[in-house]
N, C-alpha and C positions, 0 to 999 in steps of 0.2 A: 423645561419650557412648558408653559401651560398650553392646553389645547386651543384656547382662544387666540393666543399670540401666534401659534403655528398656523391657524386658519387665516389670520390677517396677513402673515408673511406669504402664504400660498396665494392669497387673493392679489396681493401687490406684485407677485412674481419676482421677489427679490433675487431669486437664484438666476434671473436673466439680466441682472444689472451689469454684469461684467461686459456685456456688449457695448455699453456706453463708455468704456475706457477708450474707445476710438476717438473720443473728443481730444485726447492728448497726442494723436498722430501728428497734427499740424505743428505743434510746438517742437516736437522732436525733429522732424524732417526739415523744418525751417531753420534748424541749428540755433534755437533760442531756448534750449532746455534749461539753461542756467539764469534766465531772466526771471527773477523771483516775482517781479510785479505782475506777471501774467498768471500766476498760480491761483490767486484769489478768484478772479472771474472764471477761470477754468474749473475750479472746484465747485463753485456755485453752479456753473453750467452743467457739470456732471450730475449734480443733485437734481437739477431741473429736468435733464434728460431722463433720469431714472423715474421721477415723478410723472413725467409726461407719458413714458412707456407704461407705467402702472395704470394711469387713467385709461389708456387704450385697452389694456388687458381687462380691467374691470368692466368697461362698457361692453366688450366682447362677451364676457361671462354673463352679463345681464341679458344681452340679446339671445345668447345661445343656451340659456338656462334650461329650457324644456328639452332641447335636443341633447344636451349633456346628460340629462337624467336617464337617457336611453342607453348610455355607454358606461359600463361598469368601471372602466379605467378612468374616465373623466369624472365619474361620480365620486371616486375615491380621492381625486386630486383637486377638485374644484369645490370650495366650501359653499358657494351659492347653490349649486346643483344639489349638493348633499343636504342642504338646509342648516349647516353649521353656522352660517352667517345669513342675515336677512338682506333683501334687496334695498331696504331703507338704509341700512348701515352702509352698503356699498355706495349708494348715492351720496350719503354724508361724506364718505371718504373721498369721492370724486370732487365734491365741493371744497373740502379742506385742502386737498392737493392743489386744486386750481387757485385757491386763494393764496397759498404759499408761492406758487409760480408767479402770479401777477405781482404780489408784494416784492418778490426778489427782482423781477424785471424792472420795477420802478425804483426801488431803494437800494438794492445790494450791488447791482452791476450797472454800468453806463447803458443807457437805452441803445439797443442795437437791433435795428429793424430786421437785418438779415438773420440774426439768431432767432428772433421772434417768429419769422417766417419758417425757419427750420422746425421749430416746435409745432407750428400749425401743420407743416407738411408731414410730420411724424404721425399726428393724429389722423389727418385726412387719408394718408396712405394706408394706415392701419385699418380704418373703417371701410375704405373702399375694398381692401382685401377681404375683410370679414363678410361684407354684405354682397360683394360681386365677384371679385377676381379669383377667389379661392375655388370657384366652380369651373374655372377654365384652365385646362392643363397647359403647361409651359409658361403661360402668363403669370400664374400664381407664384412660381419660383422666382421669376424676374421681379415681381412687385415686392416680394419678401426681401430680396437682396438689396433693393433701393434703401431700405431702412438703415443699412450699414453706411451708405453714402451720406445720408443726412447727418449721422452722428459724427463722421469725420469732418464734414463741412462745418458743423457747428463750432468745433474747436478752432478752425481756421478763421471763421468770422469773428470770434471773440478776441483773437489776438491780431486781427486785421492782416492776415497773411494768406497768400494764394497757396494752391496745392498743385503739384506737378500732374499734368494730364495722365502720365504713365502710372503714377502712384494712385491716382483716382481710379483708373481702370483696374489696377491690381486689387484694390480694396473690393471693388464690385465683383471681381472674379473669385476672390477668396470667399466672399459672402455666398455667391452662387454655388461654389464648391461645397460649403457647409450645408446649404439648404438641400441640394441634391442628395447629399449623404443622408440627411434626415428622412427624405422621401424614401430612399432605398431601405433605410433602417425600419421604417414603418411597415413596408411590404414584407420584409424578412421577419419582423416580429409577429405580424398577424398570421403568417404561414400561408394563407390562401388569399388570392385577390378578392374573393367574395367577402371575406372578413374585413379586408382593408377598405372596401367600398362602403361598408357600413360606417367606418370611421370617417372617411372622406370620399365623396362621390367622384372626385377627380381621379381616384385610383383605378377607375374603369379604363382610363387611357394609359396610365403608367404601367410599366412592367420592370422587373429586375434588369432584363437585358437592355432596354432602352435607357434606363437610368445609369447603368454601367457605362454605356456609350457616352452619355452626357458627362459623367464623372471623368472619364478619360479625356474628353475634349477640353473640359474646364481645367483639369490638372495641367495639360499641355499649355493652355493659354496662360495660366499663372506663371509657369516657368518662362515662357517667351516674354511676357510682359515684364517680369522681374529683371530679366537679362537686359531688355531694351531700356528699362529705367536706369539700370546701372551704367549702361553704355552712354545713355543720354546725359547723365549727371557727371560721370567721371571721364567719358570719352576715351582717351588713350592711356594705356598702361605703360609705366616706365620699365626699364630693363630690370630694375630691382624693386620689387613690390614695397619693400620697407622704406624706400626713398620717398614715398608718397602715402601718407596714412589713409587718404581717401581710397586709393586703389586697392587696399587690402580687402575692401568690400567684395571683390571678386571671389574671395575664399568662402563667402556665404552661399554661393550658388549650390555647391554639393550639399550643404546643410539644408537648404530649402528643399532640394530633391528628396533628401532623407525624410524630412517632415511630411512631405506630400505622400511618399510611399508608405510611411508608417501609419499615417492617418487613414489611407485607403485600405491598408491591411486591417486596422482596428475596426473600421466601420463595416468591413466585409465579414469579419469573424465575430464582432461584438455589436450587433444592431442596437443594443442599449446605449452604446457610446454615440452612434450616429444620431439617435433620437435625443440625446442629452449631451450636447457638444462639450459642456464644461467638464465632463468626466475624462475627456481626452487629456486635459491639462494635468491629470494625476498619473498619467502613464510615464514610467521612468524614461523610456526612450525619447518621448516628446519633451519632457522636462530638460533633459541633458542637451538636446538639440536646440531648444530655445535659449538655454543659457549660453551656448556657444555662439548662436546667432546674436544674442544681446551683447556679448563681449566684443565681437567683431564690429558690430554696428556702433557701439559706444566709442570704441577706439577710432573708427573711421571718421565719425562726425564730431567727436568731442575729445579726441586724444590730447590736443594741446591744452584745452581748458582743464582737463583732469590733472595733467602733469603740473600745470601752473598752480592748481589748488594745493597739491601735496607739497610743492616747493615752498609756497607761502606758509603752509601749516608747519613745516619743519623749521622755518625761519623764526616762527613764534616761540 
């Protein structure tokens, strides 16, 4: 990979695109995973979310270019601050991405005002955070977490489906859980609060102890919200779990607890994972737990459809 391509990838923050996979939450939990007609608008929507996120990141880098030059870590990661890419090129990239987004909203997917408002909300929220809210402790982590809500709502709007209030709350709590872990990872990585304050002024308020407390509270909230969501959706358990494929979802509760505990362990022992959430997905324990969770969830929501698919396949 050439140095220029790498710099463009860093500027676009392609490594952060995985967050936009939340656009597919709606189609999964609305039990419409096998409705093929929904996938084209969702795939276009995923690309538009990625490009909108990139626009946010580029604008932030342009605004923060002088400040980033003072931090060696950011200087190495941000091509505008290091001078590898010019501001003019960054502006051109913003215009190109904006043109593609507008073109897609007009010609590739049906006009959807709610989805358009979500894209605007992502940009507005991102800029409000960068210009204002990142300087206010506690507010900053709440604002960052809302970005995950916009992404999950985007998918629901594209397929014209609602989302459970419990599931909506759960997504927000998971986002908060990850953001708090990143704050804690920053403090651990910099070693001293004074060094962290140079990175972000808001660290004059945060401490490892208080972030640990927040992390514990959020982890507990995730567990409670998930259980309430299951009880709300499936209500009563039969005597035999296998009599009702939906009710087997109850078996995912201990798996979720393991994922929470494993992630809390990793982010406490490995602050680099807390600061780069995507690294957690390469942990063997996390991978196995998510595979088990996926099998349980697929069987619960789509067991009949999957069985019918294989029956029809063998008939052929």
